[in-house]
C-alpha positions in Angstrom: -27.1 24.1 10.2 -25.0 24.7 7.1 -21.6 26.0 8.1 -20.8 27.1 4.6 -18.1 24.5 4.2 -18.2 21.8 1.5 -19.1 18.3 2.7 -16.3 15.8 2.0 -16.5 12.0 1.9 -14.8 10.0 4.6 -11.5 8.5 3.4 -11.1 5.0 4.8 -7.6 3.6 5.5 -6.9 0.6 3.3 -5.2 -2.6 4.6 -2.8 -4.2 2.2 0.1 -6.6 2.0 3.3 -5.9 0.0 4.7 -9.2 -1.1 8.4 -9.2 -2.0 9.0 -11.2 -5.2 12.7 -11.6 -4.4 13.2 -15.4 -4.1 15.6 -14.8 -1.2 12.6 -13.7 0.8 10.4 -16.7 0.1 10.3 -17.6 3.8 8.9 -14.2 4.9 7.9 -12.2 1.8 4.7 -10.5 3.2 4.6 -7.2 5.0 1.1 -6.1 6.1 0.6 -2.3 5.8 -2.0 0.4 6.1 -2.4 3.2 3.5 -3.8 6.5 4.8 -5.5 9.5 3.2 -3.4 11.4 0.8 -1.7 14.5 2.3 -1.0 12.8 5.6 2.2 11.2 6.9 1.8 7.5 6.0 3.1 4.6 4.0 5.9 4.8 1.4 8.8 3.1 -0.3 12.4 4.4 -0.5 14.3 4.5 -3.8 15.8 1.1 -3.0 12.6 -0.6 -1.9 12.7 0.0 1.9 9.3 0.4 3.6 8.9 3.6 5.5 6.1 4.7 7.8 5.1 8.3 8.7 8.3 9.6 7.1 7.1 11.0 3.8 10.4 13.0 3.4 12.2 9.6 3.3 9.9 8.0 0.8 10.4 8.2 -3.0 7.1 6.5 -3.7 4.1 7.3 -1.5 1.2 4.8 -1.1 -2.0 6.5 0.0 -5.8 6.6 -0.4 -7.6 9.1 -2.6 -10.8 11.0 -1.8 -12.8 8.3 -3.7 -11.1 5.6 -1.7 -8.8 4.2 -4.3 -5.3 3.0 -3.6 -2.8 5.4 -5.1 1.0 5.5 -5.9 2.9 8.8 -6.2 6.5 8.8 -7.4 8.7 11.7 -6.5 11.3 13.4 -8.6 14.0 11.8 -6.4 13.1 8.3 -7.7 14.7 7.7 -11.1 12.5 4.8 -12.1 9.4 2.9 -10.9 7.1 0.7 -12.9 3.6 -0.7 -12.3 2.7 -3.9 -14.1 -0.9 -5.2 -14.5 -1.4 -8.4 -16.6 0.2 -7.6 -20.0 0.2 -3.9 -19.3 2.9 -1.8 -17.6 3.5 1.9 -16.9 6.6 3.7 -16.1 5.2 5.8 -13.2 5.3 9.6 -14.0 6.7 11.9 -11.4 4.2 13.7 -9.2 1.1 12.2 -10.9 -1.0 9.8 -8.9 -1.6 6.3 -10.4 -4.4 4.0 -9.2 -3.1 0.6 -8.0 -5.3 -2.5 -7.9 -5.1 -5.9 -6.1 -2.6 -8.0 -7.9 -0.5 -5.2 -9.4 3.3 -5.4 -9.2 5.5 -2.4 -8.3 9.1 -2.5 -9.5 11.7 -0.2 -8.0 15.4 -0.4 -8.7 15.7 -4.1 -9.0 13.0 -4.9 -6.3 9.5 -6.0 -7.0 6.4 -6.1 -4.8 3.0 -7.6 -5.5 0.1 -5.6 -4.0 -2.6 -7.5 -2.0 -5.5 -5.3 -1.1 -7.6 -6.5 1.9 -10.1 -3.7 2.1 -10.8 -1.2 4.8 -8.4 -1.4 7.7 -9.8 -2.1 11.2 -7.0 -0.1 12.8 -4.1 2.0 11.8 -0.8 0.4 12.5 2.8 0.5 11.3 4.0 -2.1 8.8 4.6 -5.6 10.2 6.3 -8.6 8.6 4.2 -11.8 8.6 5.7 -15.2 9.3 4.1 -16.7 6.2 6.1 -18.6 3.7 5.3 -18.3 0.0 2.9 -21.3 -0.7 0.7 -19.7 -3.3 0.0 -16.3 -4.8 -2.5 -15.4 -2.1 -1.6 -13.8 1.2 -3.5 -14.7 4.3 -6.1 -12.4 5.6 -4.5 -12.6 9.0 -5.7 -11.0 12.2 -4.5 -7.5 13.0 -1.5 -7.1 15.3 -2.3 -7.1 18.9 -0.1 -4.0 19.4 -1.9 -1.7 17.0 -1.5 2.1 16.7 -4.3 4.7 16.8 -2.2 7.0 14.6 1.2 7.6 13.0 4.4 7.5 14.9 6.8 10.3 14.0 10.4 9.6 13.1 9.7 5.9 12.7 11.2 4.6 9.5 10.5 0.9 8.9 13.1 -0.9 6.8 12.9 -4.2 8.6 9.4 -4.4 10.0 8.7 -6.4 13.2 7.5 -9.9 12.7 4.0 -11.2 13.6 3.3 -14.9 13.9 0.3 -16.0 11.8 -1.6 -19.3 11.1 0.3 -22.4 10.1 3.1 -20.5 8.4 1.8 -20.7 4.8 -0.1 -18.2 2.8 -3.8 -19.1 2.5 -6.6 -17.6 0.4 -8.1 -14.5 2.1 -11.8 -14.4 3.1 -14.3 -13.9 0.3 -14.6 -10.3 -0.6 -11.6 -9.2 1.4 -9.3 -8.5 -1.5 -11.5 -6.8 -4.0 -11.8 -9.8 -6.3 -9.3 -11.8 -8.2 -5.8 -10.4 -8.9 -5.6 -8.2 -11.9 -3.7 -10.7 -13.9 -6.1 -11.5 -16.8 -5.9 -9.9 -20.2 -9.2 -8.2 -19.4 -7.7 -6.3 -16.5 -8.6 -2.6 -16.5 -6.2 0.0 -18.0 -3.8 1.7 -15.6 -5.3 5.0 -14.5 -3.1 8.1 -14.2 -4.5 11.2 -12.5 -3.2 14.8 -12.7 -3.2 16.2 -9.2 -1.2 15.0 -6.2 -3.2 15.0 -2.9 -3.7 18.3 -1.1 -2.6 18.4 2.6 -5.4 17.3 4.9 -6.9 20.2 6.8 -6.4 20.3 10.6 -9.5 19.5 12.7 -9.9 23.2 13.7 -9.9 24.4 10.1 
Protein backbone atom coordinates (compact mmCIF):
# COMPACT_ATOMS: atom_id res chain seq x y z
CA UNK A 1 0.00 0.00 0.00
CA UNK A 2 1.24 3.49 -0.86
CA UNK A 3 1.92 5.42 2.33
CA UNK A 4 2.12 8.73 0.48
CA UNK A 5 5.83 9.09 1.21
CA UNK A 6 8.41 9.38 -1.53
CA UNK A 7 10.51 6.30 -2.13
CA UNK A 8 14.22 6.94 -1.56
CA UNK A 9 17.20 4.95 -2.72
CA UNK A 10 19.34 3.12 -0.17
CA UNK A 11 22.56 4.95 0.59
CA UNK A 12 25.36 2.40 0.98
CA UNK A 13 28.32 3.16 3.27
CA UNK A 14 31.61 3.39 1.37
CA UNK A 15 34.86 1.84 2.58
CA UNK A 16 37.94 3.88 1.80
CA UNK A 17 41.51 4.41 2.92
CA UNK A 18 43.08 7.79 3.56
CA UNK A 19 46.78 7.57 2.70
CA UNK A 20 48.91 10.24 4.36
CA UNK A 21 51.45 11.58 1.84
CA UNK A 22 53.72 12.86 4.61
CA UNK A 23 57.09 11.06 4.17
CA UNK A 24 57.34 10.85 7.97
CA UNK A 25 54.41 8.40 7.88
CA UNK A 26 55.79 6.02 5.23
CA UNK A 27 55.78 3.16 7.74
CA UNK A 28 52.04 3.42 8.49
CA UNK A 29 50.43 5.89 6.08
CA UNK A 30 47.06 4.14 5.56
CA UNK A 31 43.95 4.67 7.69
CA UNK A 32 40.93 2.60 6.70
CA UNK A 33 37.64 4.48 7.12
CA UNK A 34 33.94 4.23 6.34
CA UNK A 35 31.91 7.13 4.92
CA UNK A 36 28.23 7.23 5.90
CA UNK A 37 25.15 8.89 4.42
CA UNK A 38 25.17 12.67 4.46
CA UNK A 39 23.28 14.25 7.32
CA UNK A 40 24.48 11.65 9.84
CA UNK A 41 27.34 11.68 12.34
CA UNK A 42 30.27 10.12 10.52
CA UNK A 43 33.75 10.65 9.08
CA UNK A 44 35.61 13.95 8.92
CA UNK A 45 38.92 15.79 9.05
CA UNK A 46 39.86 18.60 11.39
CA UNK A 47 41.41 21.84 10.16
CA UNK A 48 44.87 20.41 10.89
CA UNK A 49 44.26 17.02 9.26
CA UNK A 50 43.19 14.91 12.23
CA UNK A 51 40.66 12.15 11.52
CA UNK A 52 37.44 12.33 13.54
CA UNK A 53 34.59 9.85 13.79
CA UNK A 54 31.00 10.66 14.76
CA UNK A 55 32.00 14.14 15.88
CA UNK A 56 30.77 16.36 13.04
CA UNK A 57 31.04 19.41 15.29
CA UNK A 58 34.81 18.80 15.51
CA UNK A 59 35.30 18.30 11.77
CA UNK A 60 36.10 21.09 9.35
CA UNK A 61 35.82 18.78 6.33
CA UNK A 62 33.08 16.14 6.28
CA UNK A 63 33.41 12.98 4.15
CA UNK A 64 30.06 11.36 3.38
CA UNK A 65 27.95 9.51 0.81
CA UNK A 66 25.34 11.24 -1.35
CA UNK A 67 21.88 9.96 -2.22
CA UNK A 68 23.29 8.71 -5.54
CA UNK A 69 26.07 6.85 -3.68
CA UNK A 70 28.95 9.15 -4.53
CA UNK A 71 31.76 10.00 -2.12
CA UNK A 72 31.47 13.66 -1.14
CA UNK A 73 33.59 16.30 0.61
CA UNK A 74 32.03 19.26 2.41
CA UNK A 75 34.23 22.09 3.76
CA UNK A 76 32.90 24.21 6.59
CA UNK A 77 33.42 27.95 7.06
CA UNK A 78 35.84 27.20 9.92
CA UNK A 79 38.41 25.67 7.54
CA UNK A 80 40.32 28.45 5.79
CA UNK A 81 41.67 26.33 2.95
CA UNK A 82 41.25 22.87 1.47
CA UNK A 83 42.15 21.69 -2.01
CA UNK A 84 41.22 18.65 -4.09
CA UNK A 85 43.68 17.58 -6.79
CA UNK A 86 42.86 15.19 -9.65
CA UNK A 87 45.52 14.60 -12.32
CA UNK A 88 46.37 18.07 -13.68
CA UNK A 89 43.19 19.58 -12.22
CA UNK A 90 42.72 21.09 -8.80
CA UNK A 91 39.95 22.89 -6.95
CA UNK A 92 40.00 25.06 -3.87
CA UNK A 93 37.02 23.55 -2.07
CA UNK A 94 34.19 26.07 -1.65
CA UNK A 95 32.59 26.37 1.77
CA UNK A 96 29.29 24.54 2.28
CA UNK A 97 29.13 23.13 -1.26
CA UNK A 98 29.59 19.36 -1.70
CA UNK A 99 32.35 18.18 -4.03
CA UNK A 100 32.50 14.69 -5.53
CA UNK A 101 35.72 12.81 -4.67
CA UNK A 102 37.04 9.91 -6.78
CA UNK A 103 39.51 7.10 -6.20
CA UNK A 104 43.02 8.52 -6.50
CA UNK A 105 42.12 12.13 -5.64
CA UNK A 106 44.34 14.04 -3.20
CA UNK A 107 42.96 16.17 -0.37
CA UNK A 108 45.25 18.97 0.90
CA UNK A 109 44.58 20.63 4.27
CA UNK A 110 46.90 23.12 5.98
CA UNK A 111 50.14 21.42 5.00
CA UNK A 112 48.78 17.83 5.18
CA UNK A 113 47.85 15.72 2.16
CA UNK A 114 45.84 12.49 1.85
CA UNK A 115 45.28 10.29 -1.17
CA UNK A 116 41.81 8.75 -1.32
CA UNK A 117 41.53 5.01 -2.03
CA UNK A 118 37.91 3.95 -2.60
CA UNK A 119 37.25 0.24 -1.95
CA UNK A 120 33.51 0.12 -2.64
CA UNK A 121 30.54 -0.70 -0.42
CA UNK A 122 31.53 -1.29 3.20
CA UNK A 123 30.67 -4.68 4.67
CA UNK A 124 30.39 -3.20 8.16
CA UNK A 125 30.41 0.24 9.75
CA UNK A 126 33.48 0.75 11.92
CA UNK A 127 35.62 3.59 13.28
CA UNK A 128 38.85 4.52 11.46
CA UNK A 129 41.72 2.07 11.97
CA UNK A 130 45.37 2.54 11.03
CA UNK A 131 46.81 -0.35 8.99
CA UNK A 132 50.30 -1.71 9.57
CA UNK A 133 51.16 -1.35 5.89
CA UNK A 134 54.33 0.34 4.75
CA UNK A 135 54.26 2.41 1.59
CA UNK A 136 55.50 0.02 -1.11
CA UNK A 137 53.49 1.34 -4.08
CA UNK A 138 50.59 3.65 -4.79
CA UNK A 139 47.95 0.98 -4.10
CA UNK A 140 46.63 0.20 -0.64
CA UNK A 141 45.70 -3.35 0.22
CA UNK A 142 42.10 -4.45 0.22
CA UNK A 143 42.62 -5.83 3.72
CA UNK A 144 40.07 -7.78 5.74
CA UNK A 145 37.78 -5.73 7.94
CA UNK A 146 38.70 -5.31 11.60
CA UNK A 147 37.52 -8.14 13.83
CA UNK A 148 36.15 -5.63 16.29
CA UNK A 149 33.69 -3.81 14.03
CA UNK A 150 30.94 -1.44 15.02
CA UNK A 151 27.26 -1.69 14.06
CA UNK A 152 26.88 2.07 14.30
CA UNK A 153 28.61 5.28 15.34
CA UNK A 154 30.10 5.83 18.76
CA UNK A 155 29.32 9.22 20.20
CA UNK A 156 32.05 11.43 21.67
CA UNK A 157 34.75 9.37 19.97
CA UNK A 158 37.24 11.62 18.16
CA UNK A 159 39.94 9.65 16.32
CA UNK A 160 43.22 11.53 15.97
CA UNK A 161 45.53 8.51 16.31
CA UNK A 162 43.41 5.55 15.15
CA UNK A 163 44.08 2.07 16.54
CA UNK A 164 46.39 -0.15 14.54
CA UNK A 165 45.36 -3.32 12.75
CA UNK A 166 47.93 -5.87 11.52
CA UNK A 167 47.55 -6.77 7.84
CA UNK A 168 49.26 -9.06 5.33
CA UNK A 169 53.03 -9.01 4.92
CA UNK A 170 53.35 -5.37 5.91
CA UNK A 171 53.47 -3.88 2.40
CA UNK A 172 50.74 -2.27 0.36
CA UNK A 173 49.44 -4.57 -2.38
CA UNK A 174 47.02 -4.04 -5.29
CA UNK A 175 43.39 -4.37 -4.17
CA UNK A 176 41.12 -7.04 -5.65
CA UNK A 177 39.82 -6.39 -9.17
CA UNK A 178 36.88 -4.04 -9.13
CA UNK A 179 37.31 -3.15 -5.46
CA UNK A 180 38.54 0.38 -6.03
CA UNK A 181 36.31 1.67 -8.80
CA UNK A 182 39.02 1.44 -11.46
CA UNK A 183 42.43 3.01 -11.90
CA UNK A 184 43.34 6.08 -9.85
CA UNK A 185 42.16 9.32 -11.42
CA UNK A 186 45.69 10.41 -12.36
CA UNK A 187 45.50 10.49 -16.16
CA UNK A 188 44.87 13.65 -18.22
CA UNK A 189 41.51 12.14 -19.22
CA UNK A 190 40.29 12.09 -15.61
CA UNK A 191 36.79 13.58 -15.28
CA UNK A 192 36.31 17.20 -14.19
CA UNK A 193 35.82 17.88 -10.48
CA UNK A 194 32.09 18.14 -9.77
CA UNK A 195 30.71 20.73 -7.35
CA UNK A 196 27.11 20.49 -6.16
CA UNK A 197 24.97 23.22 -4.66
CA UNK A 198 23.23 21.69 -1.66
CA UNK A 199 24.73 20.21 1.52
CA UNK A 200 23.04 17.03 2.75
CA UNK A 201 19.76 17.26 4.60
CA UNK A 202 19.59 15.56 8.01
CA UNK A 203 18.58 11.92 7.73
CA UNK A 204 15.00 11.34 8.95
CA UNK A 205 14.47 9.33 12.08
CA UNK A 206 13.05 5.83 11.55
CA UNK A 207 9.66 6.81 12.98
CA UNK A 208 9.32 9.80 10.62
